[in-house]
N, C-alpha and C positions, 0 to 999 in steps of 0.2 A: 780237580784231579789233573795230573801232569801225564804226558806220555812217557813210555818207558824206553822206546827204541825208535831208530829211524824208519824201520818198516812197519812198526806197530800202529794199529787203527783203534782209536779209543773214542767212545761217546758216552754221553750220560743224559738221561731225560729228567729235569727236575720238575716234579710234577706238582704244579700248583694251579689245578685246573678249576675254574670259577665259571659258573654259568649264571644266568639271571635268575631273580626269584620271583619278580612281581609282575603280574598283568591280569587284566580283568578278563581276558579272553585267551586260552591257550593258544588257539589257531592264530593269534595275531603275531606270535612269535616275538623275537627279541631284536632290538635294536642298540646298537651301543658299544660299551666299552669292555674289551677282552684284554686280559694283560697277563703276562707270567715272565718269571725270570728262570733262565736255565744256566747250567754249568756242566762242563763235561764229566763222564763218568765210567759207564758200563761199556760192553762191545756192542756192535751195529745189531746183532741178533737181539740182545736185550732191548735195544732202542726200539725195533720194529714190532715186538711182541708187547711192549708196554704202551707203545702208540695204538696199536690195535684195541688193547684193553681200554685204554683212556677215551678212544672214540666212541666205543661202544658205551661206556659209562656216560659220555656227554649226550649221546643220542637218547639213553633211558631217560635222562634229566628232561630232555626236551619233551618227550612223549608224557611225562607226569606233571608237567609244568603247571602249577596251581595258580588260582586266584588268590589274592592276598588283600588283607584289610590294613590300612596305615593310618587312617584319621578318624576319630570321633568327634563330631560336633554336638554341643548340648547346648539347648536354648530353653531358658525359663519362659513359660508361655501360659497365657489364659486366653481360652477361646470364650466368644459370646454368640448366642444363636441369632445374630443379625448380620453374619458375614464379617465380623471384625475379630481381631486378636490383639493382644497387649504381650509383646516380647521384652522381658527384662535383660538379665545377664545372658550373653552369648560367648561362648568359648570353645575351643578345640583343644583336643589331646592328641599328640602323634603317639601312637602305639604301633611300632613296625616289628614284625616278627620275620627273622631270617631262618628258614627250617632246614637250610641246606648245610652240608658239612665244609662249607667253605665260606670265606669272608666276602662281604659285599662293602664297597668303599665309594667315597664321594657321592654319596646319595642327596640328591635334590628333589625336593617336592613343592609343589605349588597348588595353593588352596585360596580361593576368594582373594586374590591380589596379595597373599601372604606367601612368603617364601621360608621352607626350612632346609637347613644344610646339616647332613649327618656324616662325619668324615668317616666313619667305620662302623658297621654292624657285625660283630662276629659271628662265626658260624654256630648255628643251633642256639640262637638266643634272641631274647625280646628286648626291644629299647623303647623306654617311655621317657618322653622329653618333658623336663621339668624346668621353667615354669611352663603352665600351659600359655597358650596366646588368647587374649582377649578379641573378640571380633566386633565389629558394629552390629547392632541387633538387626535381624532380617526376619521378616515374615515367612511363615510356613506357606507353602502353595496348596494349602486346604482351608475350605469355609464352610461353615455350618448357619443354615437359615433354619427359621421354623414358620409355620402358619396355624391358625386355629380356628374352627369354626364349629357351630352348632351342628349336632347330629342327632336328631329326636331330643331326648332330654338330657343329652350328654355332650361333652366337649371333645371333639377329635383334634389332637396336636400333631402336626406333621413335622418331622424333622428331615432335612435334605443336607447330605453331605457332598461337597463338590471337590473333585480333585483336580487342579490345575497343573500339577506336575507333570513331567514328561514320562514317568513310569507309572505301572500299577501300584497301588498303595493298599496294604491291609489295614483295617481301621476296626477298632472294638470300642464301644461305648457301653459304660456300666452306670445305669441311673437308678438311684433309690427309688423303690416301689411307692407311687403315692397311695395314700390312705383310701382315695376313692378310686382306685384303680379297676377297670372293667376287663379291658382286652389290649392286646399287642399285635400288630400287623407288621410282619417283616423283623421281628425280634423275639426272644425269648423271655418268658415270665418265670422266675423263681423267687428267691428272696430278693433279687434285684431284677431290673430289665436290661437285658444283655442284647446288643447289636453287633454283628461281626460281619463284615463283607470284604471282598478285594474289590476297589474301585478302579476301574481302568482309567488309565491316563486320558484327561480331558474329559471324563464321565462324572456322573454322580449316581448316588443310591439314597432311598428315602425309606423310612419307617415311621408308624403311627402309633400314638398312645391314645387310648379312649377312656375317658375319666367321666364320674358322675358328678352331677351338679353344675353350676353355671360359673363358679369361681374357685381359685386354688392356686396352687403353685407346684412346679417341678424343681427339686432341690438340684444343687451343684452335683455334677457327674464327673466320672473319670473317663478321660479320652486317651487311649493307647494307640500308638503307631511309631514307625520309623520310616525315614527315606533312604535310599540307597542312590549312591553317585560314585563318580570314579574321577581321578585326577592324574595328571601326567606326572611321572616319576623317572628320573635319568639316575643311573648307578653305574658302577663299574665292576667287572669281574676279570679274572686272569685266564690267559690264552695258552692252549697247548704249544709248546715251543721245544725244539731240540737242537743240539749242537753236536757237531761232528768234527774231530780233529786228527790231522794227519801230519806226520813229520817226514821230511826228507833232507837230511843233513841238519844245516842251520835254518832251514825254511819251514814254518809251521803253518799249515792250510787249516783254516777253519770255515765250515759250511753250517750256516743257519737256516732253518726251516720253520716256517710259520705256517699254520693251517686254520682254515676257517670251517669249523664243523656244523656251522648253522645252516639253516635252510633259506639263508637271504644274505644279501651284500653286507658288508660292514666296511667302515673306515678305519684303519689300524695305523697307529703311530709305533714306529719299530726304532730300537735303540741297541746298539752293541758296541762293547768296547772289551779292553784286555789290560791286564797287569802282568809284569814279569816277575817271577819269583827268584828273589836273590838267595834265600835260605828258608828254612822252615817257618821263620817268625818275620820274615822281611820281604815286602813287595814294592816294586815301584808304584808311581803315581798313575792313575787311570788314563789310557790313552784311548781316544774314541775311534771307533771303525765306522759306524753308521748313525745317522739321525735322520730316518725317513718317514714319510706319511704316504700312504697308498691305500687303494682299495681291493679287498678280495671278494670275489663273487662267492655265492654259496658253494662250499665244497671244495673251493680252490686253495692251493697251497702256493707259497712263493719262497725262494731259495736265494740268499746271499753268500757270497764267496769272498774270502780275504786271505791275504798271506803276510805273515810276520816274520821277518828275518831277524834271528838272535840266537846267541849261544846259550842264552837263559831259557827257561820254561815259561812261556806265555799261560795265562789262565783267562780263558774267554767267558764273557758274560752277555746276556742279551734281555732285553724286556720288550713285550710287545702290549700294546694297549688299544681298547677300542671302547666306544661309548655307547651303552644299551639305553634305549628309552622304552617306556610302555606305560601302563596304567595300574594304578591300584585303587582299592575300593574304600569309599567313604561311608559311613553311616551317620546319619542325623537323628538325634533323639531329642524329643521333648523333655522337659523336666518341670517338677512342681516343687515350689520352695514352701515347707511346712514345719513349723516349730523348730526351726534353725536347722532344718536339714533338706537336702535335694532328693527327691525321688526321681531317678532317671528312668525314662521310657513312658512316663505319664503325663498329661496335662490336664488342667482343669477346664470342664466346659461349665459355665455358669448357669444357674438355672434361671427360671422365668416365672413370671405369674400371669393370670388370665382372669378375665371377669367379664361376663355377658350379662345382658339384661333378660330375665325370663321373658318368654312371650306374653303378651298382655291380652285381657279378656276383651269382649265386644265393646262398642260404645252404646249411648241411650237407646232404648227400644230394643236391646238384645241383640242388635246385629253383630255377628262375629266379626272381629277384626285381627288381622295378624299384628304380632308384635314387630317393634321396630328392628331394622336389620342388625346384626351383630355389630359391636363397635370394632373399629380397626384398632388393633393392639399397637402401642407404640414400640418401636425397636428397644431392645435391651441395650443400654449404654454402659461402656465401662465407668467406673466409679471416677468421680471427679478428683484424681489424685494426681499428682506430678509423675510423670513416667519415671520407672526405675531406671537409672543411669548406671552403666558399668562402671567400676572403680577406675579412677585415672591413674595410670601407671605411668612412670618416666620411660622415654624410649629405651628400647633393649640395646645393650651395649655388647658388641662382639666380645665373647669371651672363650678361652679354650674349653672345649669338651672333654671331660672325663668320663669315658664309657665303661660300662653301661651306667645310666642313671636311672633314677625313679620318677613316675609322675606325681605331682600334685595338682588335684583339681582345685577350682577357685576357693579362696577362703570362705568357711561357713561359720556363720555366727552361733558357735556353741560355747557354753560357758567353760573357761580353761579349768583344769583340775590341777592346783598346786602339787607339786611333788610330795610335800609333807602330809597331804591328806590321802595320798594313795593307799597307805594303809587301811584307811577307813574303809575303802572300798573293798579291798582284798578280805577284810574282817567280815564283810557281809556276804562273801562268797562261800561255797562249800569247801571245807577241808581238802588239801591236796590229795591226800591218801584216798578220801572217798571218790574224788573227781576222776583219779586213775583208775579206780575200780569200775566206775560207771562208764568210761570211755573203752575200757577192755571189754566189758560185757554189752556194750553198746546198748544201754536201756535208752529209749528215746527222751532225751533231756530236752529236746528242741520242742518246747510247747509253742502255743500261739503268741506268746510273748516274743518270739523271734530268736535267732541265732546271727552270730557275726561270722562272716565268711571270708576265707582267703579265696583270691582268683584261682588258685591251682586246685581248689576244691570243686570246682564246678565243672562237670560233664554232664552228658545227657541222663545217666543214671542217677548221678548223685544230685543233681538239680532237682529230679523228680521226687527223690528222698527228701532233700531240704524244704521244699515246698509241701510236702505232705505233713512233715512234723512242725514246720515253723511257718506260719502265715507271713510274718515279716522277715526279711532278709536284711542283715545290715552290712555294709561294706565301707571302706574308707577310701580317700582321694586315689591312693595307689592300686586299689582292688575294685574300681568302680564297675558295677555290673548293671545292664539295663533292669529296670524295675526294683532296683534295691534303694534302701535308704542310706545315704552317705553320712557317715559321722567323722567329725575331725577329732581326732585324740589330742590329749596334751602333749606338745612337743617335747618337753623334758622326759616324759616317760618313753616316748618314741626313741630319742636319742639314746636313752639308757639301753633299750634292747638292741639296738643297732650297734652300740658299744660291745654288747655279747656276740657279735657276729652274725646277727639275723639280718636277711634283707629288709629294706625298708617296708616292702608291702606286708610282711609278716611280723615287722616290729609294730607297724601302724594296727593291725588287726589284734593283735595281744593287748595292746593299749586300750583300744576301742573296747574290748570285751570286759577289761577291768572296769573302764569308766561307766559302761551303761549296764554292768552286771547281766551279761548274757553269755551262754556257752560260745564256745570257738570252734568252728568245723574248719578242719584242714586234712591235708593229705600228706604233710610233712611231720614224720615222726620227731625230729628234732624242735620243730615249732611246738608240738604237743607237749614235749618233755618240759621246754622252759615255760609254757603255758602254766603246767600243773605247778611247777616250783613257785610260780608267782600268784596262785591262787585262782586261776582260771579252771573252768570245767571244759577240757577239751573234747572234741568228738573226732577221733582219728578215722578218716574215710579211706575207701580203696582209691587207688591211682596215684600215690605218691612214690 
């Protein structure tokens, strides 16, 4: 905006206020990059009112500053009850959410000596990086051992879980009940034997199973847990900045004011320039006024002033930047590879066998003699198979990033479905009209055969409903959820739905539902409608 008279005073606040989004502790605050561009506009009273409103808005953001999750690591693993484990594929997915009404940019993440750069995360958006990054296999800081001893005419098997992690870990173990089961100490007995406990950092917990007889076996079990960690993250936001302009004859005075609304010191880089207006469509080249780097204390502001002498009207611009650093949350899940699918959130705890010699009778003359001591059970060893190696991938090449992009978990061995037989799958589904009726009246179609779920359909209420009606929850690489079975659908079919305007995660879910002949649960009406038209049975849940 230009001044209109030699005595007039004009100013405009160009509001692009960006504060940070990620830290594991709101009390740690923000460190880093604040930036904004400003150009002159309304009067000085307007400027002060807008500044006060924006500062109040920034203060509110700092008060509600949340902890954010940005990385999932998934490790395919088998545990053995002799304190060993076998880790196969190990990969990470960057899943970064910006919940704020402003952009984050130049985001840098560092995890396990791997670096991720994200140039921009738009306001109120989620970014999943594809392809995933394969990591070198690393063991979990958990170990499980067992001992067995005779107790009367029964065998007492004691499991001990040791936590070598720096944080407490919630652990659940589900063991098929042995046929000769007698009792359980430290666990619950139902259809299965269940152990659940929070194991403190550096601590251990035990439970025992009493079984009759002197020989038998414990079957493979399900071990569920997750680890929490945090990683450093750096990113940029834009700072509150104002410009005030005055005119005296051919002299134009510009005052630039930068404020630090944070409760900590920040390093700021400041740049200001101007162009001269020749007419409504023509401007001169940019002329630099300032290019400075300085520190602002908490709550401090800094002012720069300059004079431009010209019979043309100058238009002033400015930009201030500061780099913020914090922490974001990492969740590490175990995974089980079964029937061509990954079940995320669960590991296999291998079973064990035991055999004792019953106590013997007395020797000659009827003297009673105790039997031999129980044999020492050899530790259960992993099967003699070559370790699972992660796929060899060529070095990643820097490529322009088109945002947002979807995530793809590691390729999973699932028979591909040719496009020409898709109709065969659809023909086996319920008719579309019947499916629409069922989804409207919401008859529980999710039998214990399971249901395909889009990530948007999962909240506390819907998750309980899904679990109540469908024992199995199927997801896809772009919708991976803890405890779900991941299905990789046919890519041609996915691309077909993407071409219809669907996001990739929704396209994958519809294709997976067609492929495995399961209902599709979603909160998006448009997804349900396309699913109906293609022969799926959609379940439209609340929350979309």
